[in-house]
C-alpha positions in Angstrom: -67.7 -107.9 -53.7 -65.9 -111.2 -53.2 -65.5 -112.6 -49.7 -62.0 -113.4 -48.6 -61.5 -116.1 -46.0 -57.9 -115.7 -44.8 -58.1 -118.6 -42.4 -59.1 -121.1 -45.0 -57.2 -119.3 -47.8 -60.3 -119.1 -50.0 -61.9 -116.4 -52.1 -65.7 -116.7 -52.6 -67.0 -115.0 -55.8 -70.6 -114.5 -56.8 -71.9 -114.8 -60.4 -75.5 -114.1 -61.2 -77.5 -115.3 -64.2 -79.9 -112.5 -65.1 -82.5 -112.1 -67.9 -86.2 -112.0 -68.6 -88.6 -114.7 -67.3 -88.2 -118.2 -68.8 -85.2 -117.2 -70.9 -83.2 -120.3 -69.7 -81.4 -119.1 -66.6 -82.4 -121.9 -64.4 -81.9 -124.4 -67.2 -78.3 -123.2 -67.5 -77.6 -123.7 -63.8 -79.2 -127.2 -63.7 -77.1 -128.3 -66.7 -73.9 -126.9 -65.1 -74.8 -128.6 -61.8 -75.5 -131.9 -63.4 -72.2 -131.7 -65.4 -70.1 -131.5 -62.2 -68.4 -134.6 -61.0 -70.1 -136.6 -58.3 -67.1 -135.9 -56.1 -67.6 -132.2 -56.2 -71.3 -131.9 -57.0 -72.7 -129.4 -54.4 -76.3 -129.2 -53.1 -78.6 -127.4 -55.5 -80.8 -125.0 -53.5 -84.1 -124.0 -55.2 -86.4 -121.3 -53.9 -89.7 -121.6 -55.6 -91.8 -118.6 -56.3 -95.1 -118.5 -58.2 -94.3 -119.3 -61.8 -90.5 -119.0 -61.5 -87.5 -120.1 -59.4 -84.4 -118.8 -57.9 -81.7 -121.4 -57.6 -78.3 -121.4 -56.1 -75.2 -123.5 -55.6 -71.5 -123.0 -55.1 -68.5 -125.1 -56.2 -64.8 -125.2 -56.6 -63.8 -125.2 -60.2 -61.4 -128.1 -60.7 -59.4 -126.3 -63.4 -59.0 -122.9 -61.6 -56.2 -124.1 -59.3 -54.8 -121.7 -56.8 -54.4 -117.9 -57.1 -51.8 -116.4 -54.7 -52.2 -119.5 -52.6 -56.0 -118.9 -52.4 -58.6 -121.3 -53.7 -61.4 -119.7 -55.8 -64.9 -120.8 -54.9 -67.7 -119.8 -57.3 -71.3 -119.2 -56.2 -73.8 -119.3 -59.1 -77.3 -117.7 -58.7 -80.3 -117.2 -61.0 -82.8 -114.5 -60.5 -86.6 -114.8 -61.0 -87.3 -113.1 -64.3 -90.9 -112.1 -63.8 -91.6 -108.4 -63.4 -93.2 -108.8 -59.9 -89.9 -110.1 -58.5 -88.0 -106.9 -58.9 -87.1 -106.6 -55.2 -85.7 -110.2 -55.2 -83.5 -109.4 -58.2 -82.1 -106.4 -56.5 -81.2 -108.4 -53.4 -79.5 -111.1 -55.4 -77.4 -108.5 -57.1 -75.8 -107.4 -53.8 -72.1 -108.3 -53.8 -72.1 -109.6 -57.4 -68.7 -110.1 -59.0 -69.8 -111.3 -62.5 -72.9 -111.5 -64.6 -74.4 -113.7 -67.4 -77.3 -112.1 -69.2 -79.4 -114.8 -70.7 -81.5 -113.5 -73.6 -84.4 -115.3 -75.2 -84.0 -115.6 -79.0 -87.7 -115.8 -79.7 -88.8 -112.8 -81.8 -91.7 -112.3 -79.5 -89.3 -111.7 -76.6 -87.2 -109.0 -78.2 -88.7 -106.2 -76.1 -88.5 -108.3 -72.9 -84.8 -108.8 -73.4 -84.2 -105.1 -73.8 -86.4 -104.2 -70.9 -84.6 -106.8 -68.7 -81.2 -105.5 -69.6 -82.3 -101.9 -68.9 -83.7 -103.0 -65.5 -80.4 -104.7 -64.7 -78.5 -101.5 -65.5 -80.9 -99.5 -63.3 -80.6 -102.0 -60.4 -76.8 -101.8 -60.6 -76.9 -98.0 -60.7 -78.9 -98.0 -57.5 -75.9 -99.8 -55.9 -73.5 -97.3 -57.5 -72.2 -99.8 -60.1 -71.8 -99.4 -63.8 -72.5 -102.5 -65.9 -69.4 -101.7 -67.9 -67.3 -102.2 -64.7 -68.6 -105.7 -63.9 -67.5 -108.8 -65.8 -70.3 -109.7 -68.1 -71.1 -112.4 -70.7 -74.1 -112.3 -73.0 -75.8 -115.6 -73.9 -78.3 -115.7 -76.7 -80.4 -118.8 -75.8 -83.0 -121.0 -77.5 -81.3 -120.9 -80.9 -82.9 -124.2 -81.8 -86.4 -122.9 -81.8 -86.1 -122.0 -85.5 -86.1 -125.7 -86.2 -89.5 -125.8 -84.6 -90.9 -123.2 -86.9 -90.7 -120.4 -84.3 -89.3 -117.1 -85.5 -86.1 -116.2 -83.8 -84.0 -113.0 -83.7 -80.8 -113.1 -85.8 -77.7 -113.0 -83.6 -76.5 -109.8 -85.2 -79.7 -108.0 -84.2 -79.6 -109.4 -80.7 -76.1 -108.2 -80.3 -77.0 -104.7 -81.6 -80.0 -104.6 -79.3 -78.2 -105.7 -76.2 -74.5 -105.4 -76.6 -73.7 -102.5 -78.9 -72.7 -100.2 -76.0 -71.2 -102.8 -73.8 -69.1 -105.0 -76.1 -69.2 -108.1 -73.9 -68.3 -111.5 -75.2 -71.3 -113.5 -76.3 -72.3 -117.1 -77.0 -75.2 -118.7 -78.8 -76.8 -121.4 -76.8 -79.4 -124.1 -76.4 -79.4 -124.5 -72.6 -81.7 -127.6 -72.7 -79.0 -129.6 -74.5 -76.0 -127.8 -73.0 -74.8 -126.1 -76.2 -72.9 -123.0 -75.2 -73.6 -123.4 -71.5 -70.2 -124.5 -70.3 -68.5 -122.2 -72.7 -70.4 -119.3 -71.2 -69.5 -120.4 -67.6 -65.9 -120.8 -68.5 -65.7 -117.3 -69.9 -67.5 -115.5 -67.1 -65.4 -117.4 -64.5 -62.2 -116.3 -66.3 -63.3 -112.7 -66.5 -64.6 -112.6 -62.9 -61.4 -114.1 -61.4 -59.3 -111.8 -63.5 -61.3 -108.8 -62.3 -61.0 -109.9 -58.7 -57.3 -110.3 -58.9 -57.0 -106.7 -60.1 -59.0 -105.4 -57.1 -58.0 -107.7 -54.3 -54.6 -107.7 -52.6 -54.3 -111.1 -50.9 
């Protein structure tokens, strides 16, 4: 749940990038961080774990303006995707206001995508949340690998696998080049702030 600072007139919301290991979550956040103006670029905090990373930063979107005289501050988190970090992922989901599910387009990762989404739903259910009630954007990453001769999953199949029962907006992406990254961020920010305004009386 968002934190409301009535003294500073600020609402702090938390968006978590979730998905299987090495699907591109960290690459998304690094690209976003590097895209921010030097005047507003926050510190990027990286917590290294064996074989994966959790990173975090927060920022004030320049185009969000004020909502009921409150500024909106966005905190972005990634979660480590490897199976052994389940407890870390659960902790990072506490207080989440919006989610981006980053799926790996490689055909070899099809089951991993489905398993990771199922785990996300289970972790949310433990906290008495339904994934359908939390702003969510799907991102189908690594679409460029087909050019390297790697078999990738057609978008239609990815959307059937992961999104048929959710109906979330989705974007194709190449996080390494930034394709679809900022579009994903813009949409999840819009959905998250809209959701907060319905729940919060400020």
